[in-house]
N, C-alpha and C positions, 0 to 999 in steps of 0.2 A: 273757277274751281268747283262750284256746285254742279255745273254741267258735266265736267269730267268725272266727278264721283258717280253721278247717275249713269253716265255712259259706260264707265268701267263695270259698274254693277250689272247693267243689262247685258254687257258683253259676256259676263260669266254665267248668265242665267241658263244657258243651254247645257251646263254641266260638263263641258269639255275643258281640257287643260289649255290655258292660254299662256304662251310664253311672254315673259316680261318685255322683251324687246318688241314683240308684236303689239302689245298693249301700248307701249310707249310711242311706237310709230303711229298708231291710229289716233292717239290722243294728242300727238305732237308735243310730247313732254319728255323729260329725261327718264331713264330707268330708275334713278333714285327717287324721282317724284312719284312714279308708279308704286314703289315700295311704300311711300308715305300714304298714298291713297289706300293701299291694301291694309295698312295698320288702322286707318280710320274706319274703313268698312268692316274690318274684322271685329270691331267692338260689337257690332249688331248682327252680322251674318257670319256663318262658319266657313271661312276661306282656308283651304288646305294648300300648303306650299309643297310642290312636287319637285324633288331633286333629280339630277341627272341631265343628260344631254338634251332631252326633250321636255324638261321640267318647266314649271311655271306656277300659275295659280289656277285652282279649281274650286268652284262653289260646291260644298258638300250637299246642301239642300237648295234645290232650285225653286222651292216654294216661296211665293211672295207673301210675307206675313201680314201685310196690311191690305191684301186684295179685297177683304170684306168691307173695307172702307170706301173703295173706289168702284164706280160703276164701270161697265164694260167700255163705255164711251170714254171715260176718264183715263182708263188704262191705255187704250189705244192712242189717245191724245198725248199722253206722257211718252209713250214709245215713239210717236211721230216727232215730238219735240226733241227727244234725245238724238234721233237720227238726222235731224235737220237744225242743229243748234245755231248754225250761222245764217240761216235764211228763214227763221220761223215767222209766220205772219203776225203782225202786231195785234190784229183783232182777237187773236187767241191768247194773248199774254195774260189777261185777267183770269181766264179759265185755268191756265197752268198755275198761276199764283195760288188759286184756291185749292188745287190738287196738292201742291207742295205744302200748303198750310196744313193739310190733313196728316202729313207724314213728317213735318219738320222737327218733331220731338224725337225722331228715331235716327235713321242713318245720316241725316243731314246735320245733326247736332254734334259739334266737335268739342264740347266742353267737358267730356268725360275723363279723358286721359286714362281710361281703364285698360286700353290696349297695352300699356307698358307692362302689365302684369300677366299677360295671357299665357306665358309659357314657363311659369315657375315650376309646375309639376306636370310636365307633358307626357305622362305615362299611359294614357288611355284615350279612347275616342268616345264620343257621345252617341247614344242611341238615336237612330233616325226617328222622326216624329210620325205617329200614326194619324189617322184622320181626326180622331177626338182631340189630340193635342193641337193639331192645326186649327181646329175650330176654337179651342180655348184661346190660342194666341190671337186669332182674328177678333174674337170678342173682347179680349183685354185691350187690344189696340183701339177698338171702338169705344170702350169705357174711358180710356185715357183721353182720346180726342174730345169726347162729349162731357168730360168731368163727371162721370157717373160713378156712384159708389157701388161696390161689389161685395156680395157675401161669398166667402170661400170656406171650404173645409180643407185644412192644411195638415199634412203629416210632417212632423219635425224629424231631426236626424236620429232620434231615438225611437221612431216609429209611432209616437203618440199623435193622435188627431185632435185638433181643436177647431172650433168654428170662429171665424173672424169676420168683421166688417172692415173693409179697407177703402182708402181713397187712392186710386192708382195714379201715379205721377209719370213713371218712365218704365221702359222695357229695355233691358240690356243683355248682352251676351258676354260672359266671363269664363275663360278657359273652356269655351265651347258650350257651356251650359247657359240656358236662358233664364233670366230672373225678372220678376216684377218688383220694381221699387215703389213702395206704397206707404202711406201713413196708416198705421194700424190703430183703430179706435180702441181696441182692447188694451194694447200696450202704451197707447198715447205717445208713439214715437215712430220714426221711419224704420221700416224693416225691408229686408231683401228676401223675397219669396221665390224659391226655385220652382219654376213652372211645372216640372215633372212631378213635384210633390203636392200640387193642388189636386185634391181628390174629386171635388165637385165645386161648382160655382153658380152664381146667379147675378146677372146684371140688374141693378135696382133702378127705380125711377128717380131716386133722390140725387140731387146735384150738389156738388161741393165746390167751394171757392178755393182756388189755388193760392194759399198763403205762405207756401214754403218755396224757397229758391232751391230746387232739388239738385241742380248742377253744383251749387255751392256746397250743399251737404255731401255729395259724392266726392267732390274735390277735397273736402276736409277729412273725409274718411280715409282716402288713399294717401293723404300727406304722411310721408314717412311710414307707410304701412306696407307689409308684404301681403298684397291683396287689396280688396275693396271694402272689407268689412270691419276695418279698424280693429279694436280689441285691446288687450293689455299692452302697456308700453314698457319696454326694457331699454336700459342703457347697456348696450351690447358691446362686448370685447371678445373677439374670436382670433385664434391663431390657426391659420390654414396652410397646409403644405401642398406641394404639387401632387397630382396635376390640377386639383380643384382650385388651388391658389390662383392659377391663371384665369380660370373662368370667373371667379369672384372679383378679381381686380379689373377685369375687362369690361364689367357691366356696372351701370348705375342702378343700385337697388333702392336707395332712398337718398333724399337731397343732402343730408348732412353727413354722409358717410366719409370716413377717412381711411385710406389704405396706406400702410407703412410697410416698406419692403424690409425683410429680415434676412438672415443668412440662409444659404442653400435653397433659395427660391421660395421660402416661406413668407407669409404676409401677416400683419396684424390688422384686422378689420374692426373699426370702431364706428358705432352709429347708434342713434336713438331710433328704435323701431317699434311699431305696433303690429299686432297680429295674433298673439296668443298661439293657438294650435297650429296656425300656418307657419309661424316662426320655427316652432319645434319640428314640423315636417321638413321645412327648408334645411335646418341644421342636420337632421338625421339623413337627408338625401346626400350629404357630403361624406357620409361613412366615416372611416377612420382617418380621414385627412384633416378633420377639424377638432380643435380643442376649445372648449368654452372656458374663458377666463373669468368673465363677469356677465351677468350677476350670479351670485351664488344660488338664488332661488330658482333661476332658470336651469342651472346645473342639476339641482335636486329634482325639478320637474322632468327633465330629460332622463335622469337616472331612474325615476319611478316608471316612466314610460318603457324604458328598455327592460326593466325587471319584469313587467307585465308581458312584454313581447316574448321574453325568454321562457316564462312560465307557460305560455300558450304554444310553444313549439312542440 
């Protein structure tokens, strides 16, 4: 499976649309398995699904984010390995293992499950990276691999900039946006830093010890969450009418959800969900097809949000 993930990723690096059936034929797997590979890779790289007769998958950014970690020789060796998986010389295996060791925290790590939430709000595309942003990502990868602390100046959602010293653990892509998952020494907690909001940075000489199981932290965050950032928890009861009722009932949003069919195609959706603002955005995206039954505090929050929206019209 490791080899197929790498091979599919390299197949997409030329930026062309690759049909699923062609990928399946080259990898000698089923089309369903190709779709699974796509979901795994899409956690870390921006893969676009193209519909239509000649549709398939296309990599939005052909940039290799960890190229700063690999020498030219290592990059060519990795390409050679992927092209000759079945007949690779044994004497090169150790070199390949070291190369993969440099990137095993990224696209080869399957413990995220973040891809389950990639399309909750699929209404926009992400800006392409400029050279400064590419350099930032390469340096962040380097800091993760070498366990080096980083000074960053970060602009939050309200436009306020703060200086932080962080211990970088992981780099992920969520809804097409790139995030650094790091322990923030100022907040003394794990934080998700959107890469595009890092205004400036400096890799430090200080080395930190990895004392946090970051994959476990992420899995805990996304458990019963709409998104990867956790947040306020609600015991949610919604009544949803068609056509949105079909969409809601056809998908698994959280593990403990319960869908009860009502009259005239309506459903009652019950679940314990975390997410705060993302839950509100999710509910508002259903428009007039949804009625919030419980909790009352969430009804009030959505009501206040709608009043502000109407005042701003």
